[in-house]
N, C-alpha and C positions, 0 to 999 in steps of 0.2 A: 611478383605480387599475385595473390590468389584472385581467381576470376570465377564467375558463376558457371559451374560445370553442369552439363546435362540439362540445360534449359534453353529452349528456343528463344533468343532475344528479339526475334521478330514475331509478328502475329499477335495473338491475344492469349491471355491466361486461360487455362481449362475452364470450361463452363461449370463442370461439376467440381466445386471447391472441396468436396469430401474425398475426392479421388486421391489415392496415395501419392501419385505423381505431383499433384497440386500441392499437397502438404510438403513433400520433400523439396520442391522448388521454393516454397514459402520459407521453410526452415533454413535452406542454404542462403537465401537472400538476406534473412535476418542476421545470420552469422557474418556475412560480408559487410552488412551495415555496421555491425558491432566492431569489426576490425578497422573499418574506416573511421568510426568514431574515436577509437583509441589512438589512431595515428595523426588525426588532423587537429589543428589548433584554431582554425577559422572556418566559418561556414562555407566560404568559397572553396577552401582547400578540401573540405569534407566532400562537397559535390564533385570536385575534380578527381578525388580518390575513388569515389563510387564509379565515376565514368571510366576510369582506367581499369576497374575491376569488372567492367562489362555490365554495370548496373546503373545507368543514369536515373535521375530522380523519378521521372515519370514511369519508367519501367519497373523500378523498385516498388512504387506504389501499386502498380498493376499486378505484380506477382504476389506481393504480400497481402493485398486485398483485405485490409482490416475490416472486420464486420460491424464496428460501431464507430461513430464520428467523434467520440470524446472519451476521456479517461480521467476521472476525478480523484484518483488515489494512487499517486506516484511517490516513490522515494528516491532520493539522490545521494550522492556521496557526502552530503552534509549530515546525513544520519547513517543508516545502514544499507543504503543503496550503493551501486558501484559506478554510476555515471554522474559526472558533474552536472549541476543544475542547469546551466546554460545549454549543455549538449542534449539534455532531455528534450528541449525544444526542437533541436535539429532532428532528433529521432522521431518525435511526434509528427513533425512536418513531413519527413520523407516517407513515413508509412501511411500517411493520409488522415491522421487525426486533426480535428479542427478546434477542439477545446480541451484544455488540460488543467490539472490542479496538482501542485507539488504539496504533499502533506507529510513532511518529514516528522520523525518522532521527536516531540518536545523541542523542535528547532524551526526557526523561521529564517535561518542564515542564508538559504538559497533562494528564497522567494523572489527577491528583487532581481537577481540574475536571470531566473527563469522567466519572470514577467517581462523584463526588458527584451530578452532574446525572442520570446514568443511574439511579442508585439511587432518587432522588426520583421519577423517571418510571416506575419499575417494571421497568427493564431490568437485565439482568445485564451486568457489564463486567469484562473481564480486563486488568489492567495489563500493558503490553508495551512493547518498544522494538525498533527495527531497527538493528542494529549494522553499520557499514561495516567493510571490511577493506582491506588493501593490494592485493588482487586485483580488478581490474575485474570487475563483475558478481557478485561474491561478497558477499552480505549475509546476516546471520543474525538471525532474529527470536527474541527472548527473551520468553517468556510466563511469567506468575506466576499460576497458577490460584487460589492462596490469596492473595487481595488483602491480608489482614491481615499475612501474613508479608512481603509486599513493602513495605508502608508502615512496618512495623517496621524493615526493613532500612535505610530512608532515615534513620532516627534514629541509626544506628550509625556507628562509625568506618569500617567497610567501605563503608557506604552513602555516606558523605561522599567517600571516595576514588573511588567509582564516579561520583558526580556531578561530581567534578573532572575525571575522565577524559573524561566526555561534554562538559563545557564546553570542554576543550581541542580535542576533535574539532570542535565547533561553530565555534570561532574559526578553525580551519584551513580548514573548508569555506567559511566566510564570505569569507575572504581569497581563496580559490581562485575563488569565484564572481565577485568583482569583477575579478580578473585575467583570467579566461577570457571575460568579456563582450566584450572587444575582439576576441578571436579569432572569436567567433560573428558579430560585426558584419562582420569582414573576409570571412567566408564568405558572409554575406548580400550583401555588395557584389559578390562574384564571381557571384552568381545574378542580378544586375541590380537588386537592391533599392536605391533611391536613399538617400543619406545621411540625408535628412530622415525616413525611415521606419525607421532603425536603432533598436535597443533603447537606451534611455537609462538612466543610473543612477537618475534621478528616477522612471522607470517601475517599476524594480525596487524602489525605496523604497516606492512606492505599493502594489505587490503585497503586500509584507510589513508595510505600515503602519509602516515605520521600525523594526520590531522585529527585531533581530539574533538569530540569524545568517540570512543569505540563502543559498539553496541553488541549485546549478547546474541542477537539473532544471527550475526555473521558466523558465530561459532557453530551454528547449525548447518550452514553451507559448507564450512571447512570440515566439520565432523562427518557429515554425510559422505564427503569425497573419500574418506578413509575406509568406508564399508564396501566390500565387494557385493556382487549380485546375490550370492548365496546368503550372506549376512543380512542384507536388506530384506530379502524374502522371509527369512526366519524371524527377524525382529519386527516385521510389519512396518518398516521405516523406509519409504521409497522417495520421500521428498523432504526438503528442509523444514517445512511447517510441522510435519510429524516428528522429525528429530527434535525440533524446538519444544514441542509439547511433551514428548516422552523423556527428554534428557535435560535440556537447558532450563526449562521452566521449573521442574522439581529441584534442580540445583540452586536456582535463584531463590526459591521458597525456603530451602534449607539455610541458605546464606542469611536470609532476612529473619530466620527463626520464626517464620509465620506458622500459626496453628493450622492444622488440616481442615478444621471446620470453616464454614463460610464466614468471612470477616464482616464486621459492622460496615454496612454500605455507607452510612453517614460518614464515618471516619475515613473510609477508603476514598470517598469522592469529595470530601469537605474542601480541600485546597483547590480542586478543579472548579467547584461551585463558586468559590470566592473569586477566582480569577475570571471566570465567565461573567459573573455579576459585574465586576469592575470594567471589563471590556464593553459590556452592553451599556453601562452607565455613560461610556464615552461616545455612544451612538455610532459605534463602528459597524453595526449590523451583522454580528456574528451569528451564523446558523450552526447549531450543534447536532451532529449525526452519530449515532452509535455505530462504531466500526464492527465489521464481521461478527455478528452475534453468536455464530457457532463457536467462537473461542470462549465464550462464557461457559459452554459445556465442556469443550475439550481441555482448556487450560484452567478454567475456573471451577470445574467439577460441579456445575449447577444442573439441577433438573430443569425440564422445560417450564414447570410451574414457577420455579425460582427465577428463571429468565424473565417470564412475564411480569412477575412482581418487581424485578429489578428495573425493567423498562418503565413501568408505571412510576416507580420511585424517581427515576431519573427525569421523567417528564415533569413531575410535580415539584420536586425539590432542587433539581440541578438546572432545569431549563432545557431539557433535550427537545429537539425539533423533529428528529426522524431517525430512520434505521437503514443501514446498508442491507439491501436484499438482492440476491442474484449476483453476488460477487464471486470471485474465483473459488472461494472455499465452499460455496453452496451447491448441493445437489438439487434436483427438482423437488425431492421430498423436503429438504431444508427450506426451500423457497415457500412451499405450502405452509409450513409451520410458522415461519416468520410473518407471512401474510395473515395467517389466522390470529396471531398475537396482535399484529398491528390493527387489523379490522375490528377485533374485540375492543381494543383500547380506544380506537377512534369512535366507536359507537358510544362508549362511556363518556368520551370528551364531548360528543354532540349532545348527550343527555345531561350534561352538567355534573357528572359524577367525578370527573377528573379535570382538574384545572390546567388548561393549556390555551394558548392563543389561537389554536386551530388544529386540524387533524395532523397526525404524524406524516411527515414526508417519507416517501419510499425512494431511497437513493440507490440507483443502479449505476452502470457505467463506471465501475470501480474495481480495478484489477488488483491493487495492492502490489504494484510492480516494484522489484528491487534490482534484479540482475537480468540482463539480456542473454539468455541461454536456453532457448526452447528445446524440448525433447524430454522423453521419459527418463533418461539417465540422470538428468539434473533435477527434474521435478520443479523447476523454476516457473514463475508466473511471468507472462509476457504482456506488456502494456497493450491495451486495446483488444486483447484476446482472453486473458486469464490463463488457464492451463492449456497450453498449445503443445501437443506431442503426437506421436505416431498412432495412438489409439484413435480408431475412426470417429468416436464421439468428440474428440478433441482436435480434429483436423482444422477446425476454425474456432478453437477456443471453447470456453465453457461459461462465458458471461451470459446472463439471462436478464436483459433489460425489462423492467416492469412498466415503463412509460416511454413516451418519445423523449428525445433529448431536450426538445423545446419546452415540453411540459415540466420536466424536472428543473431546468434552469429558471423558468418563470416562477415556479413554486418556491425556489430558493430565494429569488429576488423579492418576492412578495413577503415571505417570512422574515427576511432581513429587514425590510421596510417596517413591518410590525414591531420587530424587536427594537428598532431605532426610536419608536414612539413610546416605549414602556418607561 
């Protein structure tokens, strides 16, 4: 059994967390945690496995030294993540997170498992889901700060209709994933990747454990693994998100025969608007947050002016409550841009020029985690850290919280209460 090599398991973690040795210890510990997660089927067995690997829970938390106390944008094996929902709670607990939210793509299948396990482990968990739309790059996170109201919703007729809507979305994305696989392999062929190294349906089956639906984002992870360092450098594709933007998303657009021009926002968001209105009519207290606005530019090909107009439309016509700012996709310059858009819109809301129940919430503490594999070679995002790799600026991740955790959670609870009264 592998053990934590090159780390003093007595004493304290290095005071300078940006020191390369501290990063290497952190990375090594996370990979040992990943191995233990894969082999254990019970929490106690997971802890025992970590102990045998020379990494008891307290020491793991000390070495990993997560910089934030919560992460509100996680994905599990119920969509395109790789870790089962319940085990996400184990992972969060062992690295030191205190509050988490599972926000799978168009799926709430794992929410109850995560919530139950998190509660048993003394963590706070917020039910959530990430809804796709007809606009590339436009996704909306729904949070339910009052978990009781969310689980009550699922027992109602409205809840059943919402679950049916999600199931239809999942079936559509599953079929699209299988269809677009051939396009990704054709692209790999053009890059000189031999046929015997192309992505197979069996490999995709194995990733998801045969559990449908399959998600196209996984093709980005598998496709990136086929490119060597020279190819990555030449193509400007060093992480799964860029592969997704440059290869998978255009293939999906061609599959849908979507026009290159910006689609009609009303049509692209109409079904999400109806679903959100129905949920809010049930008094479930849903808070709607725009996911990673940068993808409106990278995937949606929007100008910043178009992004600003899109956010305003979503606030007035769909019921948007806030924006993710400072997530793993954002640079410092991005953060300034999203803050300017938010501040401008909030001023117009305060002046009565834009209809909204209050100012836009600024949602940080959101990694968009899928796969536990820190390091530049994978380009993966790590929960609680964002981009965590050997580059000095990423030794402790790249999340940029814009408020305190307590301020954000209180703002979400307050907005949920207002939505319940509408």
